[in-house]
Backbone as numpy.savetxt, mean C-alpha at the origin, in Angstrom:
# Nx Ny Nz CAx CAy CAz Cx Cy Cz
-5.14 0.80 3.53 -5.19 0.00 4.41 -6.17 -0.70 5.27
-6.72 -1.67 5.64 -7.54 -2.18 5.99 -7.55 -1.98 7.48
-9.10 -2.24 8.23 -8.92 -1.59 9.55 -8.43 -2.50 10.34
-8.35 -3.80 10.51 -7.38 -4.88 10.99 -5.89 -4.15 11.22
-5.49 -4.08 9.97 -4.44 -3.40 9.73 -3.84 -2.43 10.34
-4.65 -1.53 10.32 -4.83 -0.48 11.38 -4.87 -0.59 12.84
-5.52 -1.45 12.87 -5.48 -1.78 14.76 -4.29 -2.64 15.37
-3.91 -3.54 14.37 -2.95 -4.25 14.56 -1.35 -3.07 14.49
-1.14 -2.06 14.02 -0.08 -1.09 14.21 -0.18 -0.62 15.18
-1.66 0.10 15.93 -2.21 0.59 16.83 -1.24 -0.40 18.19
-2.03 -1.54 18.36 -1.55 -2.27 18.99 -0.17 -2.45 19.34
0.63 -2.39 17.94 2.02 -2.58 18.29 2.32 -0.99 19.08
1.83 -0.32 18.49 2.88 1.24 18.99 2.49 0.99 20.65
1.47 1.06 21.24 0.59 0.85 22.48 1.14 -0.12 23.39
1.77 -1.43 23.02 2.33 -2.44 23.52 3.87 -1.94 24.44
3.77 -2.22 25.18 5.42 -1.85 25.87 5.10 -0.55 26.33
4.22 0.22 25.79 4.45 2.04 26.50 3.02 1.83 27.50
2.22 1.10 27.45 1.19 1.28 28.29 0.42 -0.29 28.84
0.19 -0.22 30.51 -0.26 -1.87 30.75 -1.17 -2.03 29.64
-0.75 -3.49 29.56 -1.72 -4.06 28.89 -3.19 -4.37 29.25
-3.83 -4.37 30.37 -5.20 -3.89 30.81 -5.72 -3.09 29.78
-4.62 -1.63 29.64 -5.39 -0.43 29.89 -4.91 -0.23 27.80
-4.44 -1.29 27.54 -4.34 -1.24 25.95 -5.45 -2.43 25.24
-5.89 -3.14 26.22 -6.71 -4.13 25.90 -8.30 -3.43 25.85
-8.88 -2.78 26.78 -9.40 -1.29 27.06 -9.14 -1.03 25.94
-7.76 0.19 25.31 -8.16 0.62 23.99 -8.66 0.10 23.32
-7.75 -0.94 22.99 -8.39 -1.81 20.98 -10.20 -1.98 21.46
-10.27 -2.76 22.12 -11.46 -2.80 22.43 -12.60 -1.14 22.29
-12.24 -0.34 22.72 -12.51 1.42 22.42 -12.61 1.44 20.66
-11.68 1.21 20.31 -11.53 1.48 18.98 -11.96 0.80 17.98
-11.78 -0.51 18.23 -12.76 -1.79 17.44 -14.28 -1.31 17.37
-14.57 -0.83 18.38 -16.21 -0.50 18.48 -16.74 0.57 18.20
-15.47 1.29 17.93 -15.09 2.73 17.22 -15.86 2.73 15.92
-15.09 1.26 15.29 -14.87 1.51 13.59 -16.27 0.97 13.12
-16.73 -0.12 14.08 -18.12 -0.99 13.80 -19.04 -0.44 14.01
-18.72 0.94 15.18 -20.40 2.10 14.82 -20.49 2.72 13.43
-18.83 2.95 12.86 -18.96 3.86 11.73 -19.35 2.71 10.88
-19.03 1.56 10.55 -20.04 0.78 9.33 -18.79 0.53 8.63
-18.85 -0.62 8.14 -17.99 -1.23 6.55 -17.71 -0.10 5.76
-18.38 0.49 5.44 -18.06 1.38 3.72 -17.26 2.57 4.20
-17.21 3.18 5.60 -16.96 4.22 6.79 -15.43 4.01 6.83
-14.78 2.97 6.69 -13.70 2.76 7.34 -12.71 3.42 7.18
-12.22 4.15 5.66 -11.12 5.34 5.70 -11.16 6.52 5.60
-12.61 6.19 6.12 -12.78 8.22 6.86 -12.47 8.12 8.13
-12.60 7.34 9.28 -12.43 6.61 10.24 -11.01 6.82 10.62
-10.10 6.44 9.57 -8.67 6.27 9.81 -8.32 7.59 9.30
-8.90 8.13 8.28 -8.47 9.72 7.96 -8.91 10.67 9.27
-9.97 10.47 9.87 -10.49 11.55 10.78 -9.39 10.80 12.07
-8.94 9.89 12.33 -7.94 9.76 14.05 -6.56 9.60 13.10
-6.03 10.01 12.20 -4.56 9.69 11.80 -3.83 8.52 11.54
-2.74 8.57 11.71 -2.15 7.20 11.28 -2.23 6.32 12.71
-1.84 5.30 12.69 -2.08 4.70 14.00 -0.77 4.86 14.91
-0.04 5.09 14.15 1.22 5.82 14.89 1.06 7.23 16.07
0.53 8.32 15.25 -0.15 8.78 15.71 -1.13 9.51 16.72
-2.26 8.35 16.21 -2.94 8.51 17.30 -3.00 7.88 18.90
-1.40 6.90 18.38 -0.70 5.98 19.82 0.25 7.19 20.72
0.61 8.49 19.77 1.51 9.05 20.59 0.64 10.39 21.27
-0.84 10.49 20.82 -1.97 11.48 20.76 -1.87 10.54 22.93
-2.69 9.53 22.55 -3.21 8.69 23.83 -2.37 8.19 25.23
-0.71 7.66 24.76 0.40 7.85 25.84 0.34 9.14 26.23
0.47 10.28 25.69 0.68 11.67 25.74 -0.35 12.05 26.79
-1.38 11.95 26.51 -2.79 12.34 27.24 -2.51 11.09 28.74
-1.94 10.11 28.50 -1.95 9.38 29.56 -1.04 9.86 30.41
0.03 10.59 29.77 1.39 10.84 30.76 0.97 12.36 31.95
-0.35 12.57 31.05 -0.36 13.79 31.62 -1.11 13.94 33.02
-1.99 12.65 32.16 -3.41 12.06 33.82 -2.52 12.52 35.19
-3.34 12.93 36.34 -2.82 12.59 37.38 -4.08 11.57 37.96
-3.09 10.72 38.83 -3.99 9.28 39.57 -4.62 10.12 41.03
-5.45 10.39 39.95 -7.09 10.47 41.52 -8.07 10.21 40.30
-8.76 9.42 41.76 -9.93 8.67 41.75 -10.14 7.78 40.44
-11.47 8.04 39.60 -11.47 7.73 38.13 -10.96 8.17 37.17
-9.59 8.70 37.08 -9.25 9.29 36.11 -8.05 8.84 34.90
-8.25 7.76 34.85 -7.80 7.35 33.77 -8.17 7.09 32.15
-9.54 8.11 32.17 -9.70 8.64 30.87 -10.45 7.50 30.44
-11.32 6.79 31.65 -12.61 6.00 31.77 -13.39 6.40 32.71
-14.82 6.08 31.23 -16.29 6.89 32.42 -16.99 5.25 32.73
-18.07 5.55 33.97 -18.40 4.20 34.19 -20.01 4.40 33.51
-20.57 3.10 32.58 -21.56 3.55 31.86 -22.19 2.03 32.81
-23.29 1.61 32.95 -24.11 0.79 33.00 -23.81 -0.75 32.17
-23.40 -0.53 31.55 -22.65 -1.88 30.69 -21.14 -1.48 31.17
-20.48 -0.77 30.72 -18.65 -1.22 30.81 -18.58 0.29 30.77
-16.96 -0.05 31.51 -16.12 1.34 31.29 -15.74 1.53 29.95
-15.37 2.08 29.43 -15.17 2.67 28.32 -13.83 3.53 27.89
-12.82 3.75 27.25 -12.20 4.74 26.97 -12.62 5.83 26.50
-12.56 7.16 26.51 -12.71 8.21 26.08 -11.84 9.38 25.88
-11.72 9.21 24.31 -10.86 10.26 23.88 -10.54 11.52 23.72
-10.15 12.52 24.58 -9.82 13.62 25.48 -9.25 14.73 24.31
-8.95 14.49 23.00 -8.38 15.20 21.81 -9.08 15.33 20.69
-8.55 16.25 19.80 -9.45 16.53 18.73 -8.88 15.87 17.56
-9.31 14.91 16.85 -8.54 14.15 15.74 -7.75 14.73 14.95
-7.19 14.29 14.32 -5.56 14.47 13.24 -6.69 15.37 12.36
-6.38 17.08 12.13 -6.88 17.34 11.22 -6.19 16.82 9.98
-7.22 16.36 9.04 -6.78 15.70 7.41 -5.76 16.75 6.34
-4.92 15.92 6.12 -4.35 17.54 5.59 -3.69 17.00 3.97
-3.22 17.58 2.99 -2.75 16.96 2.22 -4.01 17.63 0.85
-4.54 17.40 -0.35 -4.53 17.93 -1.38 -6.28 17.32 -0.99
-7.22 17.91 -1.31 -8.63 17.45 -2.00 -8.26 16.12 -3.07
-9.80 15.32 -2.36 -9.21 13.88 -3.55 -9.91 14.62 -5.36
-10.39 15.52 -5.13 -11.06 15.72 -6.70 -9.26 16.30 -7.46
-8.70 16.76 -6.82 -7.13 17.81 -7.57 -6.55 16.53 -7.57
-6.52 15.25 -6.67 -5.65 14.02 -7.11 -5.85 13.50 -8.55
-7.80 13.21 -8.51 -8.03 13.22 -9.90 -7.99 13.50 -10.96
-8.09 15.00 -10.62 -7.69 15.79 -11.88 -6.05 15.99 -11.96
-5.40 15.92 -11.22 -3.50 15.48 -11.60 -3.77 14.58 -12.15
-4.62 12.96 -12.06 -3.96 11.72 -12.64 -4.69 11.75 -13.98
-5.34 12.37 -14.30 -6.06 12.90 -15.31 -5.16 13.23 -16.56
-4.94 14.67 -15.93 -3.85 15.34 -16.61 -2.38 14.34 -16.94
-2.48 13.85 -16.32 -0.81 12.81 -16.60 -1.52 11.63 -16.98
-2.42 10.67 -17.35 -2.62 9.70 -18.11 -2.63 10.35 -19.52
-2.60 11.79 -19.56 -3.54 12.49 -20.93 -1.52 12.63 -21.69
-0.82 13.46 -20.94 0.29 14.16 -21.24 1.31 12.20 -21.27
1.13 11.79 -20.14 2.62 10.68 -20.33 1.73 9.56 -20.46
0.21 9.27 -20.38 -0.22 7.91 -20.50 0.66 7.58 -21.95
0.23 8.36 -23.25 1.18 7.65 -24.28 1.87 6.91 -24.20
2.98 7.68 -23.71 4.36 7.33 -23.60 4.97 5.86 -22.62
3.97 5.52 -21.75 4.16 4.97 -21.06 3.40 3.18 -21.43
2.16 4.07 -22.02 1.86 2.60 -23.03 2.42 2.14 -23.84
2.74 3.06 -24.97 4.29 2.85 -25.69 5.44 2.08 -25.46
5.61 2.51 -24.11 7.37 1.52 -23.84 6.38 0.24 -23.04
5.44 0.28 -22.24 4.71 -1.55 -21.63 4.62 -2.21 -23.29
3.89 -1.63 -24.18 3.50 -2.61 -25.12 4.72 -2.90 -25.90
5.81 -1.65 -26.05 6.95 -2.01 -26.99 7.98 -3.27 -25.99
7.47 -3.08 -25.09 8.81 -4.45 -24.28 7.84 -5.61 -24.65
6.66 -5.28 -24.30 5.78 -6.49 -24.05 6.08 -7.16 -25.44
5.44 -6.43 -26.23 5.14 -7.24 -27.80 6.77 -7.53 -28.52
7.77 -6.70 -28.11 9.34 -6.91 -28.42 9.87 -8.03 -27.70
9.12 -8.74 -26.41 9.30 -9.51 -25.91 9.22 -11.07 -26.56
7.51 -10.78 -26.67 6.69 -12.03 -27.18 7.55 -12.31 -28.67
7.29 -11.04 -29.30 8.35 -11.04 -30.60 9.64 -12.26 -30.63
10.58 -12.04 -29.52 11.52 -12.71 -29.38 11.97 -13.96 -28.71
11.15 -14.27 -28.18 10.31 -15.62 -27.99 9.85 -16.12 -29.17
9.47 -15.47 -29.30 8.45 -16.26 -31.04 9.78 -16.77 -31.71
10.71 -15.91 -32.37 11.62 -15.89 -32.72 12.59 -17.12 -32.63
13.10 -17.02 -30.96 13.57 -18.16 -30.32 13.44 -19.32 -30.62
12.06 -19.82 -30.56 11.42 -20.99 -30.46 11.82 -21.52 -32.02
11.40 -20.09 -32.89 11.36 -20.64 -34.46 12.90 -21.06 -35.26
13.81 -19.95 -34.10 15.29 -21.35 -34.74 16.21 -21.87 -33.98
15.13 -22.09 -32.73 15.63 -23.71 -32.02 14.82 -24.76 -32.58
13.40 -24.68 -32.94 12.30 -26.18 -33.62 13.40 -25.91 -35.39
13.43 -25.25 -35.65 13.62 -24.78 -37.37 15.11 -25.29 -37.59
16.01 -25.94 -38.43 17.20 -25.96 -39.13 17.41 -27.37 -38.90
16.52 -28.25 -39.35 16.63 -30.05 -39.04 18.09 -29.93 -40.70
17.83 -29.18 -41.54 18.82 -29.39 -42.45 20.15 -29.58 -42.46
20.65 -28.56 -41.17 22.14 -27.65 -41.08 23.11 -28.95 -40.40
24.49 -28.54 -40.51 25.11 -29.88 -39.79 24.74 -29.50 -38.04
25.97 -30.35 -37.77 25.47 -30.29 -36.34 26.02 -28.53 -35.23
27.47 -28.97 -35.82 28.09 -27.24 -35.56 27.10 -26.11 -35.96
26.25 -25.87 -37.24 25.56 -25.32 -37.68 23.70 -25.74 -36.62
23.37 -26.82 -36.24 21.88 -26.94 -35.52 22.85 -26.01 -34.28
24.15 -26.36 -33.31 24.44 -25.72 -32.27 24.76 -23.82 -32.47
24.71 -23.52 -33.60 25.07 -22.36 -33.15 23.52 -21.79 -33.23
22.53 -22.16 -34.49 21.11 -21.90 -34.34 20.41 -21.96 -33.46
20.58 -23.50 -32.21 19.41 -23.70 -31.29 20.46 -22.20 -30.38
21.51 -22.11 -30.40 21.91 -21.34 -28.65 21.60 -19.59 -29.05
21.33 -19.58 -30.91 21.41 -17.97 -30.92 19.45 -17.77 -30.26
18.93 -19.08 -30.68 17.27 -18.88 -30.62 16.90 -19.09 -28.65
18.21 -19.66 -27.96 17.61 -19.43 -26.60 18.47 -17.91 -26.35
19.50 -17.60 -26.62 19.46 -16.23 -26.65 18.59 -15.10 -27.05
17.82 -15.49 -28.06 16.64 -14.45 -28.79 15.67 -14.59 -27.46
15.07 -16.04 -27.27 14.21 -16.47 -25.97 14.40 -15.48 -24.84
15.50 -15.69 -24.47 16.27 -14.96 -23.38 15.79 -13.42 -23.56
16.28 -12.76 -23.83 16.07 -11.65 -24.25 14.41 -11.19 -23.89
13.68 -11.78 -25.35 11.88 -11.86 -24.81 11.59 -12.43 -23.55
12.37 -12.74 -22.91 11.85 -13.16 -21.25 12.01 -11.35 -20.59
13.52 -11.08 -20.42 14.13 -9.58 -20.02 12.98 -8.70 -20.33
12.56 -8.76 -21.77 12.05 -7.28 -21.94 10.77 -7.80 -21.10
9.66 -8.71 -21.90 8.77 -9.33 -20.83 8.70 -8.75 -19.31
10.03 -8.73 -18.15 9.62 -8.43 -17.18 9.88 -7.39 -17.44
10.39 -6.35 -17.71 10.78 -4.93 -18.54 9.36 -4.73 -18.18
8.67 -4.80 -19.03 7.05 -4.64 -19.28 6.12 -4.77 -17.61
6.61 -5.75 -17.47 5.75 -6.19 -16.06 6.39 -4.91 -15.14
7.37 -4.90 -14.82 8.03 -4.05 -14.02 7.87 -2.57 -13.94
8.00 -2.24 -15.42 6.97 -0.52 -15.73 5.62 -0.72 -14.95
5.09 -1.48 -15.29 3.38 -1.84 -14.77 3.22 -1.36 -13.27
4.26 -2.21 -12.41 4.12 -1.98 -11.19 4.87 -0.79 -10.78
5.89 -0.09 -11.03 6.29 1.12 -10.66 5.57 1.72 -10.90
4.69 2.13 -11.93 3.69 3.53 -11.92 2.70 3.23 -11.02
2.08 1.39 -10.85 1.24 1.36 -9.23 1.64 1.52 -8.32
3.20 1.73 -8.14 3.66 2.05 -6.46 3.68 3.74 -6.46
3.91 4.78 -7.84 4.12 5.79 -7.81 2.87 6.19 -7.72
1.92 5.27 -8.55 0.53 6.51 -8.35 -0.03 6.30 -6.55
0.56 5.24 -5.85 -0.42 5.20 -4.71 0.56 5.94 -3.53
2.16 5.56 -3.96 2.76 6.68 -2.83 2.48 8.34 -3.22
1.74 8.62 -3.91 1.37 9.78 -4.64 0.42 10.12 -3.64
-0.68 9.13 -3.72 -2.36 9.54 -3.25 -1.58 9.24 -2.06
-1.31 8.72 -1.03 -0.51 8.55 0.03 0.12 9.90 0.51
1.00 10.35 0.39 1.34 11.31 0.78 1.19 12.70 0.33
0.16 12.86 -0.37 -0.66 14.28 -1.03 -2.14 14.21 -0.38
-2.50 13.07 -0.83 -4.04 13.19 -0.42 -4.12 12.66 0.60
-3.79 11.84 1.55 -4.24 11.29 2.36 -3.22 11.72 3.90
-2.33 12.37 3.66 -1.20 12.82 4.17 -0.26 12.14 5.46
-0.36 10.74 5.06 0.47 10.05 5.76 0.91 9.35 5.09
1.76 8.19 5.92 3.07 7.55 5.63 1.59 5.62 4.72
2.17 5.03 3.61 1.78 4.12 3.43 2.01 3.05 4.06
1.20 2.31 5.51 1.11 1.30 5.96 1.24 -0.01 5.98
0.33 -0.06 4.49 0.19 -1.52 3.42 1.66 -1.31 3.41
2.56 -0.80 2.59 3.80 -1.46 2.31 4.59 -2.13 3.34
4.53 -1.69 4.88 4.97 -2.27 5.81 4.31 -3.86 6.25
3.05 -3.78 5.89 2.36 -5.38 6.32 2.88 -6.25 5.46
């Protein structure tokens, strides 16, 4: 998930639950928080803060516990501007360590990889072969009678259609494998839902 998507989800969770001015101050603080961390550290910041939903729940719970006295809205005045100071601990990172995920991925590639590779290559190769046979059947057969020609062209179209379906099956198998890897990584390594699927 990108920084922009994370902040968009955070704003959505905070909107209509906190005053608009307060939401803007919170969003300004967390935008600066990401900028201070630097471009290469966005994933670390997101892991430290937890999911946007968890962060919004913590902020809202914090606001509901505060007493309306003086300057107690969670802001501290500095010479430049007022900014939000989170008074909670960041959500602890849960799930498997990254090296465990990589090791499991390598083991799965060794055990299941050849089967999946055979499936994808078999579907793709079979699809290309069927399309080739269908084209040859449609183009060939010039010396046949009209009924024979119709029969041969129909068979060629059927073979080409089966080839297209086989190639689509190979593409779907690759897509499903990538989706499963991403879901596994998000569920067990990062410990949270995959918000990229919602975007």
